[in-house]
C-alpha positions as CSV (number, residue, x, y, z in Angstrom):
1,M,-20.5,-22.7,16.6
2,N,-23.3,-25.2,15.5
3,F,-24.5,-26.5,18.9
4,G,-27.0,-28.8,17.1
5,T,-24.2,-31.2,16.4
6,L,-23.4,-31.8,20.0
7,R,-24.6,-34.9,21.6
8,S,-27.5,-34.7,24.1
9,R,-26.0,-37.0,26.7
10,T,-25.8,-35.5,30.2
11,R,-22.1,-35.1,30.3
12,Y,-22.2,-32.8,27.3
13,A,-25.2,-30.7,28.4
14,V,-23.3,-28.0,30.1
15,L,-20.8,-27.4,27.3
16,P,-23.0,-25.2,25.0
17,L,-24.0,-23.0,27.9
18,V,-20.4,-22.5,29.1
19,I,-19.2,-21.6,25.6
20,L,-22.2,-19.3,24.8
21,T,-21.9,-17.5,28.1
22,G,-18.2,-16.8,27.5
23,Y,-18.9,-15.6,24.0
24,V,-21.7,-13.3,25.1
25,S,-19.5,-11.9,27.8
26,A,-16.7,-11.2,25.3
27,I,-19.1,-9.3,23.1
28,A,-20.4,-7.3,26.0
29,E,-16.9,-6.5,27.3
30,S,-17.0,-2.9,26.0
31,G,-20.5,-2.5,24.8
32,S,-20.5,-1.2,21.2
33,N,-17.0,0.1,21.5
34,G,-14.8,-0.7,18.4
35,N,-12.2,-2.2,20.8
36,S,-14.4,-4.9,22.2
37,L,-13.5,-8.5,21.7
38,G,-16.7,-9.2,19.9
39,N,-16.3,-6.4,17.4
40,R,-12.7,-7.4,16.8
41,Q,-13.8,-11.0,16.1
42,D,-16.6,-9.7,13.8
43,G,-14.1,-7.5,11.9
44,K,-11.7,-10.4,11.6
45,R,-14.4,-12.6,10.2
46,L,-15.5,-9.9,7.7
47,F,-11.8,-9.3,6.6
48,E,-10.8,-12.9,6.2
49,R,-14.0,-14.8,5.2
50,E,-16.8,-12.5,4.0
51,T,-17.2,-12.4,0.2
52,F,-20.4,-10.3,0.1
53,A,-21.8,-12.7,-2.6
54,G,-19.1,-11.6,-5.0
55,N,-16.4,-13.4,-7.0
56,G,-15.0,-15.3,-4.0
57,R,-12.5,-12.7,-2.9
58,T,-12.2,-11.5,0.7
59,C,-9.9,-8.7,2.0
60,L,-7.4,-11.4,2.9
61,T,-7.3,-12.6,-0.7
62,C,-5.1,-9.6,-1.6
63,H,-3.8,-8.5,1.8
64,S,-1.9,-11.4,3.3
65,R,-1.2,-11.7,7.0
66,E,2.5,-11.7,6.6
67,T,3.1,-8.7,4.3
68,G,-0.3,-7.0,4.0
69,T,0.0,-7.4,0.2
70,I,0.8,-10.0,-2.4
71,S,4.2,-10.7,-4.0
72,P,5.0,-12.5,-7.2
73,S,6.2,-15.5,-5.2
74,D,2.9,-15.5,-3.3
75,A,1.0,-15.5,-6.5
76,R,3.0,-18.3,-8.1
77,R,2.6,-20.4,-5.0
78,R,-1.1,-19.9,-4.9
79,F,-1.5,-20.6,-8.7
80,Q,0.4,-23.9,-8.3
81,A,-1.9,-24.8,-5.4
82,D,-5.1,-23.7,-7.1
83,P,-5.3,-22.0,-10.5
84,Y,-8.9,-21.1,-9.7
85,D,-7.9,-19.1,-6.6
86,P,-10.1,-15.9,-6.6
87,L,-6.9,-13.9,-6.8
88,F,-6.7,-14.8,-10.5
89,L,-10.2,-13.7,-11.4
90,H,-11.4,-10.3,-12.7
91,D,-8.7,-7.6,-12.3
92,G,-6.2,-10.2,-11.2
93,S,-6.3,-11.9,-14.6
94,D,-4.4,-10.8,-17.7
95,D,-7.4,-9.5,-19.6
96,G,-9.5,-8.4,-16.7
97,R,-12.1,-11.0,-17.6
98,G,-10.7,-14.0,-15.9
99,R,-8.4,-15.3,-18.7
100,G,-4.7,-15.7,-18.0
101,A,-2.6,-15.2,-14.8
102,T,0.8,-14.4,-16.2
103,R,1.0,-10.8,-15.1
104,V,0.0,-11.3,-11.5
105,Q,2.5,-14.2,-11.1
106,K,5.3,-12.1,-12.6
107,E,4.5,-8.6,-11.2
108,A,1.7,-9.2,-8.6
109,T,-0.2,-6.2,-10.0
110,I,-3.9,-5.9,-10.6
111,L,-5.8,-3.9,-13.2
112,V,-7.2,-0.7,-11.8
113,D,-9.9,1.1,-13.9
114,M,-9.5,4.8,-13.1
115,P,-12.0,7.4,-14.1
116,L,-10.5,10.2,-16.2
117,P,-10.7,13.8,-14.8
118,A,-13.0,16.1,-16.8
119,N,-9.9,17.9,-18.4
120,V,-8.1,14.7,-19.4
121,T,-8.7,12.5,-22.5
122,L,-6.8,9.6,-24.1
123,A,-5.1,10.4,-27.4
124,N,-6.2,7.0,-28.8
125,D,-9.8,7.2,-27.6
126,A,-11.2,10.7,-27.1
127,N,-14.5,9.2,-25.8
128,A,-13.0,7.1,-23.1
129,K,-14.2,7.9,-19.6
130,S,-11.6,5.8,-17.8
131,V,-8.3,4.1,-18.2
132,V,-7.0,0.7,-17.1
133,L,-3.7,0.8,-15.2
134,R,-1.5,-1.8,-13.6
135,R,-0.7,-1.3,-9.9
136,G,0.5,-3.2,-6.9
137,I,-1.7,-3.8,-3.9
138,P,-0.9,-1.3,-1.0
139,S,0.1,-3.1,2.2
140,T,-2.2,-3.0,5.1
141,L,0.7,-3.3,7.6
142,N,0.9,-0.2,9.8
143,A,-0.9,2.0,7.3
144,P,-4.6,1.7,8.5
145,A,-3.8,3.1,11.9
146,L,-0.9,5.4,11.1
147,D,-1.4,6.8,7.6
148,P,-4.4,9.0,6.7
149,V,-3.4,9.0,3.0
150,L,-4.8,5.8,1.4
151,M,-4.0,4.2,-1.9
152,W,-1.1,5.1,-4.1
153,D,-2.9,8.2,-5.5
154,G,-4.6,9.1,-2.2
155,R,-8.1,8.8,-3.7
156,E,-9.8,7.2,-0.7
157,P,-10.8,9.6,2.1
158,N,-10.9,6.9,4.9
159,L,-10.7,3.2,5.6
160,E,-14.5,2.7,5.3
161,A,-14.5,4.2,1.8
162,Q,-11.5,2.2,0.8
163,A,-13.2,-1.1,2.0
164,L,-16.4,-0.2,0.1
165,S,-14.5,0.5,-3.1
166,A,-12.6,-2.8,-2.9
167,I,-15.6,-4.8,-2.1
168,R,-17.7,-3.3,-4.9
169,G,-14.9,-3.2,-7.5
170,H,-12.2,-5.9,-6.8
171,A,-14.5,-8.4,-5.2
172,Q,-17.5,-7.6,-7.5
173,S,-19.9,-7.9,-4.5
174,G,-23.5,-9.1,-5.1
175,I,-24.6,-7.4,-1.9
176,L,-23.3,-4.2,-0.4
177,P,-21.7,-4.2,3.1
178,S,-23.6,-2.3,5.8
179,D,-22.1,0.8,7.4
180,K,-21.5,-1.4,10.5
181,D,-19.6,-4.0,8.3
182,L,-17.4,-1.3,6.9
183,R,-16.8,0.1,10.4
184,R,-15.8,-3.3,11.8
185,I,-13.4,-3.9,8.9
186,A,-11.8,-0.6,9.5
187,E,-11.5,-1.2,13.2
188,Y,-10.0,-4.7,12.7
189,Q,-7.3,-3.2,10.5
190,Q,-6.2,-1.1,13.4
191,T,-5.7,-4.1,15.8
192,D,-2.5,-5.8,16.8
193,D,-2.5,-8.0,13.8
194,F,-1.6,-5.1,11.5
195,F,1.5,-3.7,13.3
196,T,5.1,-4.7,12.5
197,S,6.4,-3.7,16.0
198,P,5.3,-2.9,19.5
199,S,6.7,0.6,19.2
200,L,4.4,1.4,16.2
201,R,1.4,-0.1,18.0
202,S,2.2,2.1,21.0
203,Y,2.6,5.2,18.8
204,A,-0.8,4.5,17.2
205,R,-2.4,4.5,20.6
206,G,-0.9,7.8,21.8
207,G,2.6,6.6,22.8
208,P,5.9,8.3,21.8
209,A,6.8,8.7,18.2
210,P,9.4,6.3,16.8
211,T,12.8,7.7,16.2
212,L,15.7,6.6,13.9
213,P,17.6,3.6,15.4
214,E,21.3,4.2,15.8
215,G,22.3,1.1,14.0
216,R,24.5,-1.8,15.3
217,T,26.8,-2.8,12.5
218,D,29.2,-0.4,10.6
219,S,27.0,-0.8,7.6
220,E,23.8,0.1,9.5
221,K,25.5,3.1,11.0
222,R,26.7,4.3,7.6
223,G,23.2,3.7,6.2
224,R,21.7,5.9,8.9
225,R,23.2,9.1,7.5
226,F,21.1,8.8,4.4
227,F,17.9,9.0,6.5
228,E,19.0,11.9,8.9
229,D,17.2,15.2,8.5
230,R,20.0,17.5,7.4
231,P,20.7,20.1,4.8
232,L,22.0,18.7,1.6
233,A,25.6,19.4,1.0
234,P,27.6,19.4,-2.3
235,N,29.4,16.2,-3.1
236,S,27.6,14.4,-0.2
237,T,24.8,11.9,-0.2
238,A,24.0,12.4,3.5
239,G,20.3,13.2,4.1
240,H,19.1,12.4,0.6
241,C,16.6,9.7,1.6
242,A,15.3,11.9,4.4
243,V,14.3,14.6,1.9
244,C,11.2,12.5,1.1
245,H,11.2,10.1,4.0
246,S,11.0,12.3,7.0
247,G,8.6,12.6,10.0
248,P,7.8,9.8,12.5
249,M,6.7,7.4,9.9
250,L,9.3,8.4,7.4
251,N,6.7,9.1,4.8
252,Q,6.8,12.9,4.2
253,T,9.0,15.5,2.8
254,S,11.4,17.3,5.1
255,R,12.1,20.9,5.7
256,F,15.2,20.5,3.5
257,F,13.3,19.6,0.4
258,P,14.1,22.2,-2.3
259,A,11.4,24.9,-2.8
260,P,8.6,25.2,-3.6
261,V,7.7,21.8,-2.0
262,P,6.6,22.4,1.6
263,P,7.6,20.1,4.5
264,G,5.1,17.3,5.2
265,S,4.1,16.8,1.5
266,R,2.9,13.2,0.9
267,F,3.2,12.9,-2.9
268,Q,6.3,12.9,-5.0
269,N,7.6,11.9,-8.4
270,V,10.7,9.6,-8.0
271,L,10.8,8.7,-11.7
272,V,9.2,5.3,-11.4
273,S,6.8,5.9,-14.3
274,E,9.5,7.5,-16.3
275,F,11.8,4.5,-16.0
276,N,8.9,2.1,-16.3
277,A,11.1,-0.9,-15.3
278,A,7.9,-3.0,-15.1
279,G,7.4,-2.5,-18.8
280,N,3.8,-1.5,-18.5
281,P,1.9,-0.1,-21.6
282,V,2.6,3.6,-22.2
283,Q,-0.4,5.8,-23.1
284,D,-0.8,9.4,-24.2
285,F,-2.9,11.5,-21.9
286,I,-4.1,14.9,-23.1
287,F,-4.4,17.4,-20.3
288,R,-6.4,20.6,-20.9
289,K,-5.0,23.5,-19.0
290,P,-7.0,26.3,-17.3
291,D,-6.1,28.6,-20.2
292,G,-7.5,26.2,-22.7
293,S,-4.2,25.0,-24.1
294,T,-3.3,21.3,-23.9
295,A,-0.3,19.2,-23.0
296,V,0.3,15.6,-23.9
297,V,1.8,13.3,-21.3
298,S,3.1,9.9,-22.2
299,S,3.1,7.6,-19.2
300,P,2.3,4.1,-18.1
301,D,0.6,5.7,-15.1
302,P,0.3,9.4,-14.4
303,G,-0.6,8.7,-10.7
304,R,-2.2,11.5,-8.7
305,A,-2.7,13.6,-11.8
306,L,-5.7,11.3,-12.6
307,I,-7.3,12.4,-9.3
308,T,-6.5,16.1,-9.5
309,G,-6.3,16.8,-13.2
310,N,-3.2,18.9,-12.4
311,L,-0.2,18.6,-14.6
312,A,2.0,19.3,-11.6
313,D,0.9,16.0,-10.2
314,V,1.8,13.9,-13.2
315,N,3.7,10.7,-12.2
316,T,3.5,11.6,-8.5
317,F,2.5,8.9,-6.0
318,K,2.1,8.6,-2.3
319,I,5.4,8.5,-0.3
320,P,5.1,5.2,1.5
321,S,6.3,4.7,5.1
322,L,9.6,3.1,5.6
323,R,8.5,1.7,9.0
324,G,8.3,-2.1,8.6
325,I,9.5,-1.8,5.0
326,R,11.3,-5.1,5.1
327,H,8.0,-6.9,5.5
328,T,6.1,-5.4,2.6
329,A,7.8,-6.3,-0.6
330,P,7.4,-5.6,-3.5
331,Y,7.9,-1.9,-3.8
332,F,6.7,1.2,-5.7
333,H,3.2,1.6,-7.2
334,D,4.0,-0.8,-10.1
335,N,5.9,-3.4,-8.0
336,S,8.9,-2.8,-10.2
337,A,11.3,-3.2,-7.2
338,K,11.0,-6.7,-5.9
339,T,13.6,-6.3,-3.2
340,L,15.1,-3.5,-1.1
341,E,18.2,-3.9,-3.2
342,D,16.1,-3.0,-6.2
343,V,14.9,0.1,-4.4
344,A,18.4,1.2,-3.6
345,A,19.5,0.6,-7.2
346,H,16.6,2.7,-8.4
347,Y,17.5,5.6,-6.2
348,A,21.1,5.4,-7.2
349,K,19.9,6.3,-10.7
350,V,17.5,9.0,-9.5
351,I,20.2,10.7,-7.4
352,F,22.6,10.6,-10.2
353,L,20.1,12.2,-12.6
354,I,19.0,15.0,-10.3
355,S,22.4,15.9,-9.0
356,D,24.7,18.6,-10.5
357,P,25.8,17.3,-13.9
358,S,29.2,18.9,-13.3
359,A,29.7,16.9,-10.1
360,P,27.1,14.0,-10.2
361,L,26.4,12.1,-7.0
362,I,27.1,8.4,-7.3
363,L,25.8,5.8,-4.9
364,T,28.4,3.1,-4.8
365,P,27.5,-0.6,-4.3
366,Q,28.6,-0.2,-0.7
367,D,26.3,2.9,-0.3
368,Q,23.4,0.9,-1.6
369,A,24.2,-2.0,0.7
370,D,24.3,0.4,3.7
371,M,20.9,1.9,2.7
372,V,19.4,-1.6,2.6
373,A,21.0,-2.6,5.9
374,Y,19.5,0.4,7.6
375,M,16.0,0.1,6.0
376,K,15.8,-3.5,7.5
377,L,16.1,-1.9,10.9
378,L,13.1,0.3,10.5
379,D,10.3,-1.6,12.3
C-alpha cells in the first residue's frame, strides 16, 4: 500500500498505523514458516503478478485459477480481448517468435524446445541438439501438493526447479528469481487455492486417502466398474481404466497391469502420439542402442524417451490424476481430447486395438457415457 497518498488530516492519521500493524502481525504469524500468511501472500504475488523482467508473462498467464491450465476457449477469449496478451508471445505464437496465434487458439498448446539425449538424433538434421514439440500446459490443480512427478515427461525434479525453468524459458526472464522466490511460489501452489475438493486438501495434509465414490445415478454406478481394481476378465471391460488409474490419486498402474510393468508405474503409452489426433508434425528420431545399432522412431512427440534415451519409453507420458479431472480440460499431452467425452472415445479405440482380435472388446456409446459420468464425480 502507498501510504504517501493518504491525506494528513487528523482523522486519517491512525489508518496507516492500524493497517501496517495488522500486516506485520500477519507476516510474523508463523515466523519464516512457509504456511505463514505473509509467505502465502508473497507467493501469491509472485505467482500472479511477478514477470521477473521478462516478456510480460506470470505463472498465472498459463495456469488459470479455474482450471490450472489454458483451454482453446480461454485462448480465444483472451485473444479477442487483447491480441497482445503475453500468452501469444514467444512459445505461445505459431512460429515461436511472436507471429501468429492460430495454434494456441485452436489447441491451447505451446512450443517446447526439448534437448535431445546423447544417443538420439533427428533424421532431417543430424546436427540438431534439440527439437521443438507442441504440448499442452499441465494443470496446477491438485498436482503441486499431491504428485511428485512433474511435467508430461517427468523432467522436473521438484516445484522449485519447474518454476525456474518456466520463468527462464517460457517467461524469458531478464532477472533470475531468488531461491526464496522459488520457494514461495512452490509453497503457494500447495495452498487452498490449488485443490479441487476439501478431501484432497485434507489428504495432502496427512488426512485419509480418497476412495472411489459409490456413484448416485445408474450411469455413475455402471461407470464405477471401469475404475475398480480387479483382475481383467475375458469379454469384460470391468477394471480396464484402473489398470493405469489406480492408487489414491488414480494416477498409477495397478497390480493387475500385465507383466512386466510393476504396480505404481507413472508412465504409459496410451497411443496418443500414434493416433496424433491433434495433427502435429511427425518427425523421424534415430535412437542409437547400447549395442551400437539404431532404430528409427516416427512420432510427433516421443515423450519420456527424450528424457531417458530409452526406446522402451517412446511415446510414454505421465499418467495424470483423475481427481478433479472435470476441472482441467483439455486432456492428454497434446490437448487432443477437448472434453471427457473425447477421452472416453479415445480409450474405446485403444481398448479395441489391444484386446484379443478374436473377441475384441467394444466400449458402446453407453459405456463411454457411463465412464464420463463417473469421472465427473472424481473430485
